[in-house]
C-alpha positions as YAML, in Angstrom:
chain: A
units: angstrom
residues:
- id: 1
  name: UNK
  ca: [-14.80, -28.30, 37.71]
- id: 2
  name: UNK
  ca: [-14.90, -24.66, 38.19]
- id: 3
  name: UNK
  ca: [-12.35, -25.04, 41.16]
- id: 4
  name: UNK
  ca: [-10.06, -27.11, 38.84]
- id: 5
  name: UNK
  ca: [-10.42, -24.19, 36.27]
- id: 6
  name: UNK
  ca: [-9.78, -21.50, 38.52]
- id: 7
  name: UNK
  ca: [-6.66, -23.20, 39.83]
- id: 8
  name: UNK
  ca: [-5.31, -23.78, 36.41]
- id: 9
  name: UNK
  ca: [-6.02, -19.92, 35.49]
- id: 10
  name: UNK
  ca: [-4.13, -18.80, 38.64]
- id: 11
  name: UNK
  ca: [-1.29, -21.17, 37.90]
- id: 12
  name: UNK
  ca: [-1.09, -19.77, 34.28]
- id: 13
  name: UNK
  ca: [-1.27, -16.17, 35.25]
- id: 14
  name: UNK
  ca: [1.48, -16.66, 38.01]
- id: 15
  name: UNK
  ca: [3.79, -18.76, 35.29]
- id: 16
  name: UNK
  ca: [3.29, -16.38, 32.46]
- id: 17
  name: UNK
  ca: [3.84, -13.38, 34.78]
- id: 18
  name: UNK
  ca: [7.04, -14.43, 36.39]
- id: 19
  name: UNK
  ca: [8.44, -15.07, 32.83]
- id: 20
  name: UNK
  ca: [8.30, -11.23, 31.89]
- id: 21
  name: UNK
  ca: [7.23, -12.00, 28.45]
- id: 22
  name: UNK
  ca: [3.76, -10.27, 28.58]
- id: 23
  name: UNK
  ca: [2.72, -6.58, 29.76]
- id: 24
  name: UNK
  ca: [-0.16, -5.05, 30.24]
- id: 25
  name: UNK
  ca: [-0.67, -1.37, 29.20]
- id: 26
  name: UNK
  ca: [-4.36, -0.31, 29.12]
- id: 27
  name: UNK
  ca: [-5.58, 2.62, 27.08]
- id: 28
  name: UNK
  ca: [-4.85, 3.49, 23.27]
- id: 29
  name: UNK
  ca: [-1.88, 2.64, 21.48]
- id: 30
  name: UNK
  ca: [0.37, 5.54, 20.42]
- id: 31
  name: UNK
  ca: [1.86, 5.87, 16.79]
- id: 32
  name: UNK
  ca: [5.42, 4.73, 17.05]
- id: 33
  name: UNK
  ca: [8.10, 5.55, 14.41]
- id: 34
  name: UNK
  ca: [7.29, 4.65, 10.89]
- id: 35
  name: UNK
  ca: [9.70, 1.41, 9.75]
- id: 36
  name: UNK
  ca: [11.20, 2.76, 6.59]
- id: 37
  name: UNK
  ca: [12.21, 0.28, 3.88]
- id: 38
  name: UNK
  ca: [14.74, 0.65, 0.88]
- id: 39
  name: UNK
  ca: [12.85, 0.27, -2.39]
- id: 40
  name: UNK
  ca: [15.59, 1.30, -4.25]
- id: 41
  name: UNK
  ca: [17.06, -2.53, -4.33]
- id: 42
  name: UNK
  ca: [13.52, -4.03, -4.64]
- id: 43
  name: UNK
  ca: [13.11, -1.72, -7.89]
- id: 44
  name: UNK
  ca: [16.03, -2.52, -9.12]
- id: 45
  name: UNK
  ca: [15.41, -6.16, -8.88]
- id: 46
  name: UNK
  ca: [11.76, -5.46, -10.52]
- id: 47
  name: UNK
  ca: [13.42, -3.52, -13.51]
- id: 48
  name: UNK
  ca: [15.56, -6.51, -14.56]
- id: 49
  name: UNK
  ca: [13.00, -8.91, -14.39]
- id: 50
  name: UNK
  ca: [10.25, -6.83, -15.95]
- id: 51
  name: UNK
  ca: [9.01, -6.80, -19.25]
- id: 52
  name: UNK
  ca: [7.82, -3.39, -18.71]
- id: 53
  name: UNK
  ca: [9.82, -0.33, -17.27]
- id: 54
  name: UNK
  ca: [9.55, -0.08, -13.57]
- id: 55
  name: UNK
  ca: [10.32, 3.17, -11.38]
- id: 56
  name: UNK
  ca: [10.52, 4.29, -8.03]
- id: 57
  name: UNK
  ca: [9.33, 7.95, -7.95]
- id: 58
  name: UNK
  ca: [11.06, 10.65, -6.06]
- id: 59
  name: UNK
  ca: [8.82, 11.85, -3.59]
- id: 60
  name: UNK
  ca: [9.16, 15.15, -1.26]
- id: 61
  name: UNK
  ca: [10.27, 15.42, 1.98]
- id: 62
  name: UNK
  ca: [8.08, 13.75, 4.79]
- id: 63
  name: UNK
  ca: [7.33, 10.83, 2.22]
- id: 64
  name: UNK
  ca: [8.53, 7.69, 4.23]
- id: 65
  name: UNK
  ca: [8.80, 4.64, 2.11]
- id: 66
  name: UNK
  ca: [7.42, 1.46, 4.29]
- id: 67
  name: UNK
  ca: [6.92, -1.16, 2.17]
- id: 68
  name: UNK
  ca: [8.06, -3.01, -1.02]
- id: 69
  name: UNK
  ca: [6.86, -6.04, -2.29]
- id: 70
  name: UNK
  ca: [5.63, -8.11, -5.64]
- id: 71
  name: UNK
  ca: [1.95, -8.18, -5.91]
- id: 72
  name: UNK
  ca: [0.05, -9.38, -9.06]
- id: 73
  name: UNK
  ca: [-3.27, -8.61, -10.93]
- id: 74
  name: UNK
  ca: [-4.22, -12.02, -12.87]
- id: 75
  name: UNK
  ca: [-1.37, -13.48, -14.45]
- id: 76
  name: UNK
  ca: [0.52, -9.93, -14.50]
- id: 77
  name: UNK
  ca: [3.33, -8.87, -12.11]
- id: 78
  name: UNK
  ca: [2.55, -5.63, -9.83]
- id: 79
  name: UNK
  ca: [5.51, -4.39, -8.33]
- id: 80
  name: UNK
  ca: [4.32, -2.74, -5.29]
- id: 81
  name: UNK
  ca: [5.72, 0.29, -3.16]
- id: 82
  name: UNK
  ca: [4.01, 2.19, -0.22]
- id: 83
  name: UNK
  ca: [4.30, 5.48, 1.92]
- id: 84
  name: UNK
  ca: [3.12, 6.77, 4.51]
- id: 85
  name: UNK
  ca: [2.25, 10.44, 3.63]
- id: 86
  name: UNK
  ca: [3.35, 13.47, 5.77]
- id: 87
  name: UNK
  ca: [-0.18, 13.88, 6.58]
- id: 88
  name: UNK
  ca: [-0.16, 10.53, 8.16]
- id: 89
  name: UNK
  ca: [-2.30, 8.31, 5.45]
- id: 90
  name: UNK
  ca: [-0.75, 5.28, 3.07]
- id: 91
  name: UNK
  ca: [-0.06, 5.51, -0.53]
- id: 92
  name: UNK
  ca: [0.81, 2.63, -2.73]
- id: 93
  name: UNK
  ca: [1.93, 2.59, -6.47]
- id: 94
  name: UNK
  ca: [1.64, -0.61, -8.35]
- id: 95
  name: UNK
  ca: [3.07, -0.84, -11.63]
- id: 96
  name: UNK
  ca: [1.72, -3.61, -13.94]
- id: 97
  name: UNK
  ca: [0.94, -4.58, -17.50]
- id: 98
  name: UNK
  ca: [-2.53, -5.84, -16.66]
- id: 99
  name: UNK
  ca: [-5.13, -4.47, -18.76]
- id: 100
  name: UNK
  ca: [-7.77, -1.99, -16.53]
- id: 101
  name: UNK
  ca: [-10.48, -4.58, -16.81]
- id: 102
  name: UNK
  ca: [-8.17, -7.30, -15.18]
- id: 103
  name: UNK
  ca: [-7.10, -4.62, -12.21]
- id: 104
  name: UNK
  ca: [-10.54, -3.55, -11.37]
- id: 105
  name: UNK
  ca: [-11.63, -7.29, -11.52]
- id: 106
  name: UNK
  ca: [-9.13, -8.21, -8.79]
- id: 107
  name: UNK
  ca: [-11.12, -6.18, -6.26]
- id: 108
  name: UNK
  ca: [-14.02, -7.50, -4.47]
- id: 109
  name: UNK
  ca: [-15.87, -4.38, -4.77]
- id: 110
  name: UNK
  ca: [-17.75, -2.99, -7.89]
- id: 111
  name: UNK
  ca: [-15.74, -0.06, -8.39]
- id: 112
  name: UNK
  ca: [-17.14, 2.63, -10.79]
- id: 113
  name: UNK
  ca: [-14.99, 5.77, -12.56]
- id: 114
  name: UNK
  ca: [-15.97, 8.87, -10.46]
- id: 115
  name: UNK
  ca: [-13.47, 10.98, -13.19]
- id: 116
  name: UNK
  ca: [-10.74, 11.26, -15.35]
- id: 117
  name: UNK
  ca: [-8.23, 13.70, -14.05]
- id: 118
  name: UNK
  ca: [-5.08, 14.73, -16.01]
- id: 119
  name: UNK
  ca: [-2.09, 14.12, -13.85]
- id: 120
  name: UNK
  ca: [1.40, 15.07, -15.04]
- id: 121
  name: UNK
  ca: [0.12, 15.19, -18.55]
- id: 122
  name: UNK
  ca: [-1.42, 11.89, -18.61]
- id: 123
  name: UNK
  ca: [-5.25, 10.70, -18.29]
- id: 124
  name: UNK
  ca: [-5.61, 9.08, -15.21]
- id: 125
  name: UNK
  ca: [-9.01, 7.20, -14.26]
- id: 126
  name: UNK
  ca: [-10.28, 7.56, -11.01]
- id: 127
  name: UNK
  ca: [-12.40, 4.71, -9.81]
- id: 128
  name: UNK
  ca: [-14.36, 4.59, -6.35]
- id: 129
  name: UNK
  ca: [-17.02, 1.95, -4.44]
- id: 130
  name: UNK
  ca: [-19.11, 2.53, -1.36]
- id: 131
  name: UNK
  ca: [-16.61, 1.58, 1.91]
- id: 132
  name: UNK
  ca: [-13.36, 0.99, -0.42]
- id: 133
  name: UNK
  ca: [-10.20, 3.13, -1.09]
- id: 134
  name: UNK
  ca: [-10.01, 5.11, -4.21]
- id: 135
  name: UNK
  ca: [-8.10, 3.91, -7.10]
- id: 136
  name: UNK
  ca: [-6.51, 6.01, -10.13]
- id: 137
  name: UNK
  ca: [-5.15, 3.70, -13.02]
- id: 138
  name: UNK
  ca: [-3.18, 5.78, -15.18]
- id: 139
  name: UNK
  ca: [-2.31, 3.77, -18.75]
- id: 140
  name: UNK
  ca: [1.34, 5.20, -20.27]
- id: 141
  name: UNK
  ca: [1.32, 2.87, -23.14]
- id: 142
  name: UNK
  ca: [3.79, 0.50, -21.77]
- id: 143
  name: UNK
  ca: [1.86, -0.42, -18.47]
- id: 144
  name: UNK
  ca: [-0.52, 0.67, -16.00]
- id: 145
  name: UNK
  ca: [0.05, 2.77, -12.89]
- id: 146
  name: UNK
  ca: [-2.16, 2.02, -9.80]
- id: 147
  name: UNK
  ca: [-2.56, 4.45, -6.83]
- id: 148
  name: UNK
  ca: [-4.54, 3.73, -3.73]
- id: 149
  name: UNK
  ca: [-4.44, 4.17, -0.55]
- id: 150
  name: UNK
  ca: [-5.97, 5.70, 2.60]
- id: 151
  name: UNK
  ca: [-4.25, 8.95, 1.84]
- id: 152
  name: UNK
  ca: [-6.56, 11.93, 0.41]
- id: 153
  name: UNK
  ca: [-6.89, 12.55, -3.23]
- id: 154
  name: UNK
  ca: [-4.25, 15.06, -3.56]
- id: 155
  name: UNK
  ca: [-1.90, 12.93, -2.13]
- id: 156
  name: UNK
  ca: [-2.46, 10.20, -4.11]
- id: 157
  name: UNK
  ca: [-2.54, 12.33, -7.30]
- id: 158
  name: UNK
  ca: [0.97, 13.74, -6.10]
- id: 159
  name: UNK
  ca: [2.26, 10.02, -5.98]
- id: 160
  name: UNK
  ca: [0.89, 9.32, -9.47]
- id: 161
  name: UNK
  ca: [2.17, 12.57, -10.78]
- id: 162
  name: UNK
  ca: [5.47, 11.83, -9.20]
- id: 163
  name: UNK
  ca: [5.46, 8.47, -11.15]
- id: 164
  name: UNK
  ca: [4.77, 9.82, -14.25]
- id: 165
  name: UNK
  ca: [7.62, 12.42, -14.02]
- id: 166
  name: UNK
  ca: [10.04, 9.39, -13.07]
- id: 167
  name: UNK
  ca: [8.97, 7.61, -16.41]
- id: 168
  name: UNK
  ca: [10.28, 10.75, -18.47]
...
């Protein structure tokens, strides 16, 4: 049985190795370029189909838009755009008509409010949970702006401020 298995493994290695469809590169992977997406068209489509205003904030140089998709909080849609920040972190903006309770209930962790900074003239509630990414939620009256990601707090607040500014 062991001999049969060894023969099969040798045949497989030779067959797969011969095709050139695999490679072996020991060591840590290096960061490649960020795949940039055009979120403008996505946001234009979401604006046309959304019951609330949807904006695409203009971010400073160094912020690279790398994702655009439709998410949801319960029954409420949430157009979502993500950026890789100049420091290499990730920040995403979700825009929704869902209530704060529905937004927080969509996360598996138990978030608690840790502060309420004023960002761009709007009170943003800062939520944190052990081992989870921080979440900022700003109520604009017409919808909620939700910012989260692995970026540091100043970058998350910068994204939130840009989104609030884009609504003006």
